[in-house]
N, C-alpha and C positions, 0 to 999 in steps of 0.2 A: 375562386370560381364565381361566376355571376349568380346572383340570387334568383332562384326559380320563381319566387313570389312575384317578380316583375316580368313574368312571361308575357309574350305578345298577346296571347289569347285573353289574359286578364285585362291588359290595358285596353284592348279593343272592346271587350265586354263592358268595361267601365265607360268607354266612349259612347257606346249605345245607350247606356242608362243616362249619361249626362245630356245627350241630345234630346232625350224625351222630357227633360226638366229645365233646360237652359232658357234664359230670358231671351226674347226676340231682340235681335240687334237693331230692328227698325221700330221706333216708337210709334204706337198706333196700329201696328200690324201684328197679327198672329201668324205662327208658322204652321202651315198645313202639313208640311213635310220637310225633312232635311236629310240629305244623304252625303256621306263623306267617302271619297274614293282616291285611289292612287293608280296611275297608269303611265307606264313608260317614263317614270321619274317626275311626273306632274301630279301634284296633290290638289284635289278640288273638293269644294263643298257646294251642293246645290240646295238653295233655299226656295221654298214655294210659300209665298206670303199671301195673306188676304186680310183686308179690313172688313169688318162686319157691316159697316154703314149703319151702326146702331142709332135708332131714333129714340129721343126722350121727349117728354111732354113738359112744356114750360108753364109758367103761372097763368098764361092766357089760354091754356088748353090747345096750344098750337104745337105741332110737331117740329122739332129741329134736330139737327145732327149733333151727337155728343162731341164736345170739343176734344175729347181724348182719342177720337177715331178719325183716321185719315180717309177721305173719300175723293172721288174724282170731281171734275168741275160740275157735274150734274148731281152731286151729293149721293152718288151710287157707290156700293161696295167696290173696292179696288183690289185687283189681283196683280201680283208681280212675281215673276221667277227671276232669281239672281244666281248666277254661277260665278264663283270666284276661284281662281286657280293660283297656286304658287308654281312658277315656271322653272325656277332655278335652285330648288332646295339642295340638290346634290352638289351643285357648283358652289353654293354658299358654304356648305359644310365640308367641302373638299379639303381645306387645310387641316381640319380636325381629323377627318377620316384618314388622310395620308399619314398624319402623325401617329394615329392609332395603329395603322398597318406597319409602321416602322419600329414599333416596340419589339424588344427582344427579351428572352428570359432573363437577361442580365440587368435590363433597366426597367422592367415592368413593375418592380417594387421600389419603394423609397420615393424621393422627390420626383414628381413628374407632372408637368404643367397640363398635358393632355388629360391625364386621369383626374387631376384636380377639377378640370372643367366638366368632365362627364360625371364624376362621382361626388364633387364638392370639395372645397378646400380643406375641410375637416374630416376627410374620408377615412383617415387611418392609413398610414404609409404602407402597411402590409396587407391591405384589403383590396380586393377586386370586386366586391359586392355592391350592387345598386341598393342604396338605402333611401327610404322614404323621406322626401323633403330636402334631399341633397343633390346638388348638381343638375345638369341638364336632364339627366335620365330619371331622377327621383322627384323632381319638382312637381307640385300639384298645380297643373295648368288651369284648373277650373277656378282658381282663386288669384293667381299671379296677375298683377297689372301688366297689360301687354302694350306698353307705350313707353319706351326708353326706361326711365327709372334711374336709380343711382348706379354710377359706374363703379365697378369693383376692380381695382388695379391688379389684384391677384388673378383675375380671370381675363386679362388682356392677352391676346395672342394674335400674331400677324396684324397688329394694328387695330383690332376690333375687340369690343367687350362682349364676352360670350355668356350673356344672360338672355332669357327669353324676351324680356322687355325690349332689348336691342335687336335681337335676331329677327323678329317679325318686321323690323324696318329695313333689314338688309335685302329682303326678298324682292323680286320683281313679280308683279301680279298681272293676271288677265281678268277682265270683268265682262260678263255678258248679262244683258237684261232684256226681258220681254214682258210686256203687259198684253193680255188678250186683245186681239184686233189691232195692235199697234206694231210698228216696224221693230225688227230685232236690232239691238244695239250691242256692239262689241268693241273692246279696246284692249291692247296688249302693252306689256312693259310699263305699267304704271306703278307708282310708289304706294306705300301703305297710306300716306297722308291723302293721296288723291282719291282713294277708294271712298272716302267719306263724302266727297262732294259730287262724285260722278253719278251715283244712283239717283239723287234728287234731280240732277241736271237732265238725266234721261227722261224722267217723268214730265219735266217741264217742256222739253223739246218735242215730246210726243203729244203735247196738249192734254195730258191726263190731269195735271194739277196746274194752278196758276203760279204758285210761289214755291220755290224749292225749299224755302225756310220752314215749310209745314212738316217736312220729313226730317226727323232727327235720327241720325245713324250712329251707333256705338261701334267704332272701328275695332275696338278690342274684342267685343263679342262676335263681330263678323268673322274675324280670323281665328278665334279661339279653337273651333273644331279642327282647323287646319294645323294649328300648333300641336294639338293633342295627337293627331294622326302622324305628323312628322316625328313627334317624340316616340311614338310606338315603333316607327321605322328605325330610328336611332337605337332604341333598345335592342331590336332584333339584330342590327348590324354589330353593335357592341358585343352582345352575347356570342355571336359567331366568331368575331375577331379574337376574343379572349379565350375561347375554347382551345385554340391552337397552343397556347402556353400551358393550359391545364393538361391537354392531351399529350404534350411533349413530355411533361413530368411523368404522366401515367405510362407512356410508352417505354420510358427508361426502366420503370419498375417492372413492367411486363416482360421486358427483355431479360431482366435479371431472373424473373420467375421462369421464363422459357429455358434459360441456360440450366437452371436447377432441374427442370423437367427432363431435358435432354440427357442429363447425367444420372437419371434415375432417382433424383432426390425429391420428386413430387409424390407425397404419400397417396394423394387422391388418384394419381395416374396408376400407381401400383395396384390399387384396389379395383381398378376397372379394366384390367387386362382381358383379352379375349377369353371367353369361356365363363366369365363371371357376370351375374345379372347386375345391371345398373340400378341405382336407387329408384324406387317407384315415385311417380308423380313429380319428378323434378324437371321434366322437359315438356314444353308444349308440343302437342301432336300436330303434324302438318295437316292443313285442310285445303280444300279447293280455293283457288285464287279469289280473293275478295270476300270470303266467308269469315265471320267472326270465329275466334278460337276459343274452345272450352279449356280454360286453364286448370280446371279441377275435374278430372274424369269421374269422380265420385258424386258430382252434383249435376243435375240436369240443366239448371240455369245458374249462370255465374256472371258477376259484374266486377270489373276492376275500375275504380274511379278515384281521381285525385281532386280533393276539395280544399279550399282555403277560406277560412272565416275572415271577413273584413273587420278590422279592429273597431271595437266599440259599437258593433251592430249585431243584428241577428241574421244578417245576409252573408252570402258566400259566393265565391267564384268556383266554377267547375273548369279545370284546366286539362283534364284527360278522362276519357271513358272508353271502355271496350267491353263487350258482352257477347254471349253466344246465342242470343235469341232476338226476337222481333224488336226493332228500335222503339216502336210505339209502346210495347209492353215494358221495355226497359225504362223508358221515361216515366211511365205510370208508377212503376215500382220505386224509382228514385223520388218521385213526388211524395209517395207514401212515407219513405224513409226520412226525408228532410222535413216532413210536416210534424215530426216528433220533437217537441221542445227539448227533451233531454239529449237528443242526438246533436242538435244545433249547439246547445250549451257546451257539449263536450268537444266541439271542433276547435282545434288549435289555430293560431293565427299564421302558422307556417304551413305550406302545402303538405298535405298528408294523403297517402294513398290507402284506400280500403279495399279489402277483398270480401266480396259479398256473395254468399250462397243463398239461393232463393228456392223455397219449396212451399208446399201447401200449408206448412205450419208457420211460415213467416220468413224472417231473414236472419242469417248467421253472419255477423259483421265482425271482421278482424282487421286490425291495423297491419299493413305490410311492413315488415322489418327488413333492413338491408336493402338490396337492389330492388326497387319497386318496378312492377310491370310497366311497360310502355306500349302505347297504341301505335299501330302502323297507320299513318294517315290515309294511305291508299286503300286499306281494307274498308274503312267507313266511307271513303269516296266511292268505292265500288257499290256499296249499299245504296247510296243516293242515286247513282247511275241506274241501278236495277229498279229502284222505286219509281224513278221518272219513267222508265220504259213500261212498267206495270200500269201506271196511271194513264200513260199515253195510249196503250193498247185498249184499255177499258173505255176511255173516253171516245174512241172510235166506235165501239159497239153502241154506246148511248147515242152518239151522233147519227149513226145509221138507223137505229131502231126507235127514233123519236116519233111520237104519234099524239094525236089529239088536237084540241083547239089551239094550244100554244106550241104546236110541233116545231115551227120555224124558230121560235125563241129558244127552245132547248137545243135544237139542231145547231144553231149559230153559237150558243154559249159553249157547247162542248167543242166545237171547231176552234173557237178563239183560244180555248185552254190547251188543246193538244198542239196547236201551232206554237204557242209559247213554250210548251214542253219540248218540242222538236229542237228549238234553239238551245234550250238549257241542256238537253241530252247531248247535243253536238259539242257544247263547251265542256261537259263532263268527260266525254270520250277523248277530247284533245288533251285535257288535263291528265287523264290517266296514262295516255301514251307518253306524254311529256315526262311524267314522274316515274312510271314503272315499265314503259316500253310496250304495253299492250292493254287491251280492254278485256273484261270478263267474257267468257263464252255466253252467247245469247240464248242458250237452250235451258236457262234456269227456270225453276218452277214459277208459275204465274197464276194467281187466283183470279179467274175471269168472272165478271158479272154475268148473270144469265143472259143468253141471247133471246130477248123477248121484247115486246112493245113497252116503251116507257112514256108515260104522260109526264107533264111538266114537274109535278111534285115528286113522283117516284124517281125520275131522273135526277132531280135536284138532290135528293137524299143520297143517291149513289155518288154523285159528283163531290158532294161535301166530304164523304168518307174517303174518297180517293185523294182529294187535296190534303186532308188532314194527315193521311198516311205519309204523303210526300213531305209535308212540313215537318212532321216528327222525325223523319229520317235525316233531313237537313239539320235539324236541331241536334240530333244525336251526333252527327259527324262534325259539327261546327268547331268545337273546342280542340279537336285533333288536327286542325288544318293550319297552314301558314297564313300570314296576314292577307296575302293577295287573294287567296281562295275565300277567306272569311269575308272580304269586301264584296266579292261576287255573291256569296250566300246572303249577305245583308240585303242586297237589292232583290234577290229572288224571294226571300222571306217576306219583305214588305209587300211585294206584288201578290203573293199567294194568301197572305193573311188578310189583305184588303178584299180579295175575292170571297173568302169565307166569312169574315166578320162584317163586311159591308154589303156586297152584292148578293151573296147566297142567303145569309140570314134574313135580310130585309125582304126577300121574295118568298120566304116560307109562310105557309098559311097558319 
């Protein structure tokens, strides 16, 4: 069975952390922002670069531009947006994926070239688990050189060497560049090697810089986020493909169990005949669609959460969470729990699910044994849908009731935000219909802000509270979602966190 420690949510969570610390692929430029995405089989990364145009004082007390900083021909700070796409990842990997899909229960174990490539040549012939540092799926792509490297004969298949250093050179790329006030440049079907020279060439052709040699580009770092995102897609694909072999074995066992049950040989079935009470607290009680489930009727607040400690650190990944109360309060309680050093020290390195009862006296935390609870992705997706509608409805009230010297400023700010929410709510509704066939009833409870006049500062306070509520709900739902939904959430979180941490906080008195 595939190792759950390599779940997609973990890999994408790691990708987010890596992007915040990775070195800029353009020497002399800082990264204002970087976003990785996948859409219709194309993987892309958008970089937003800027050079500060830093001035230094020389021995003659004259200002000059630092040699380490790239500027335009007027020695001014330079901004540049670069979008790079891998156009044919699925086509490049098609031979491996086809080979994976042709595996049968008879040949899935033992010598197998496809599994050697995915899991490593030293994978262990009876293992289907992804192991850290091995194969395409376990390789640490934050450290691997991404430019050819040594060919490994054991990993040669259909005439290609399947290591990441070679794979990035098999792709066809598209490149788009734009500097403010300059023409947009785009080119498709270029090679890995050409990426390195085309970005400086764009800046020269647009008259931004005189000499393309000023801009040094690290191609490996430029495509590294793409390789990480493609690896996460491969992990998801592999886990889904391997499940059918595991499930087939399980279905045979279940069939045998069902036969025993039909013959009256199932002791549990005999004890639960009509007229006898079932065991207490063994089944989750149904709730309205989209509402969290209380898995322990004896507790008013309950959390089920799966955590995994990252080896050699005091940090961890959250790969599943579900609770039966407000997401903001759930996250606050989890922050309090994981702030305890003794709890972090006790976390094992394999994914572990905890059952947590919450009351006024604190937390009752137990490790789940046997079949651990699972979160329904649509339930937490419904919570985001409702939170967006709550924020949208309240922003309308603030928009209408703006008053005072800065009335128009508050009026427009609220309008900009609810217009963004309309688009996000529409996406959420479509996702829910796609995944479960319907959306929640829209008559759910909604805490409205008072219908009263709002000056700029009082309106700002209400808006910040609404946005934080929405962010918390997205954060709560994030780890329960598939990779495509997480990518959408990443963009939304960046937008809303910028609203609170930059625009709103900087306007507070």
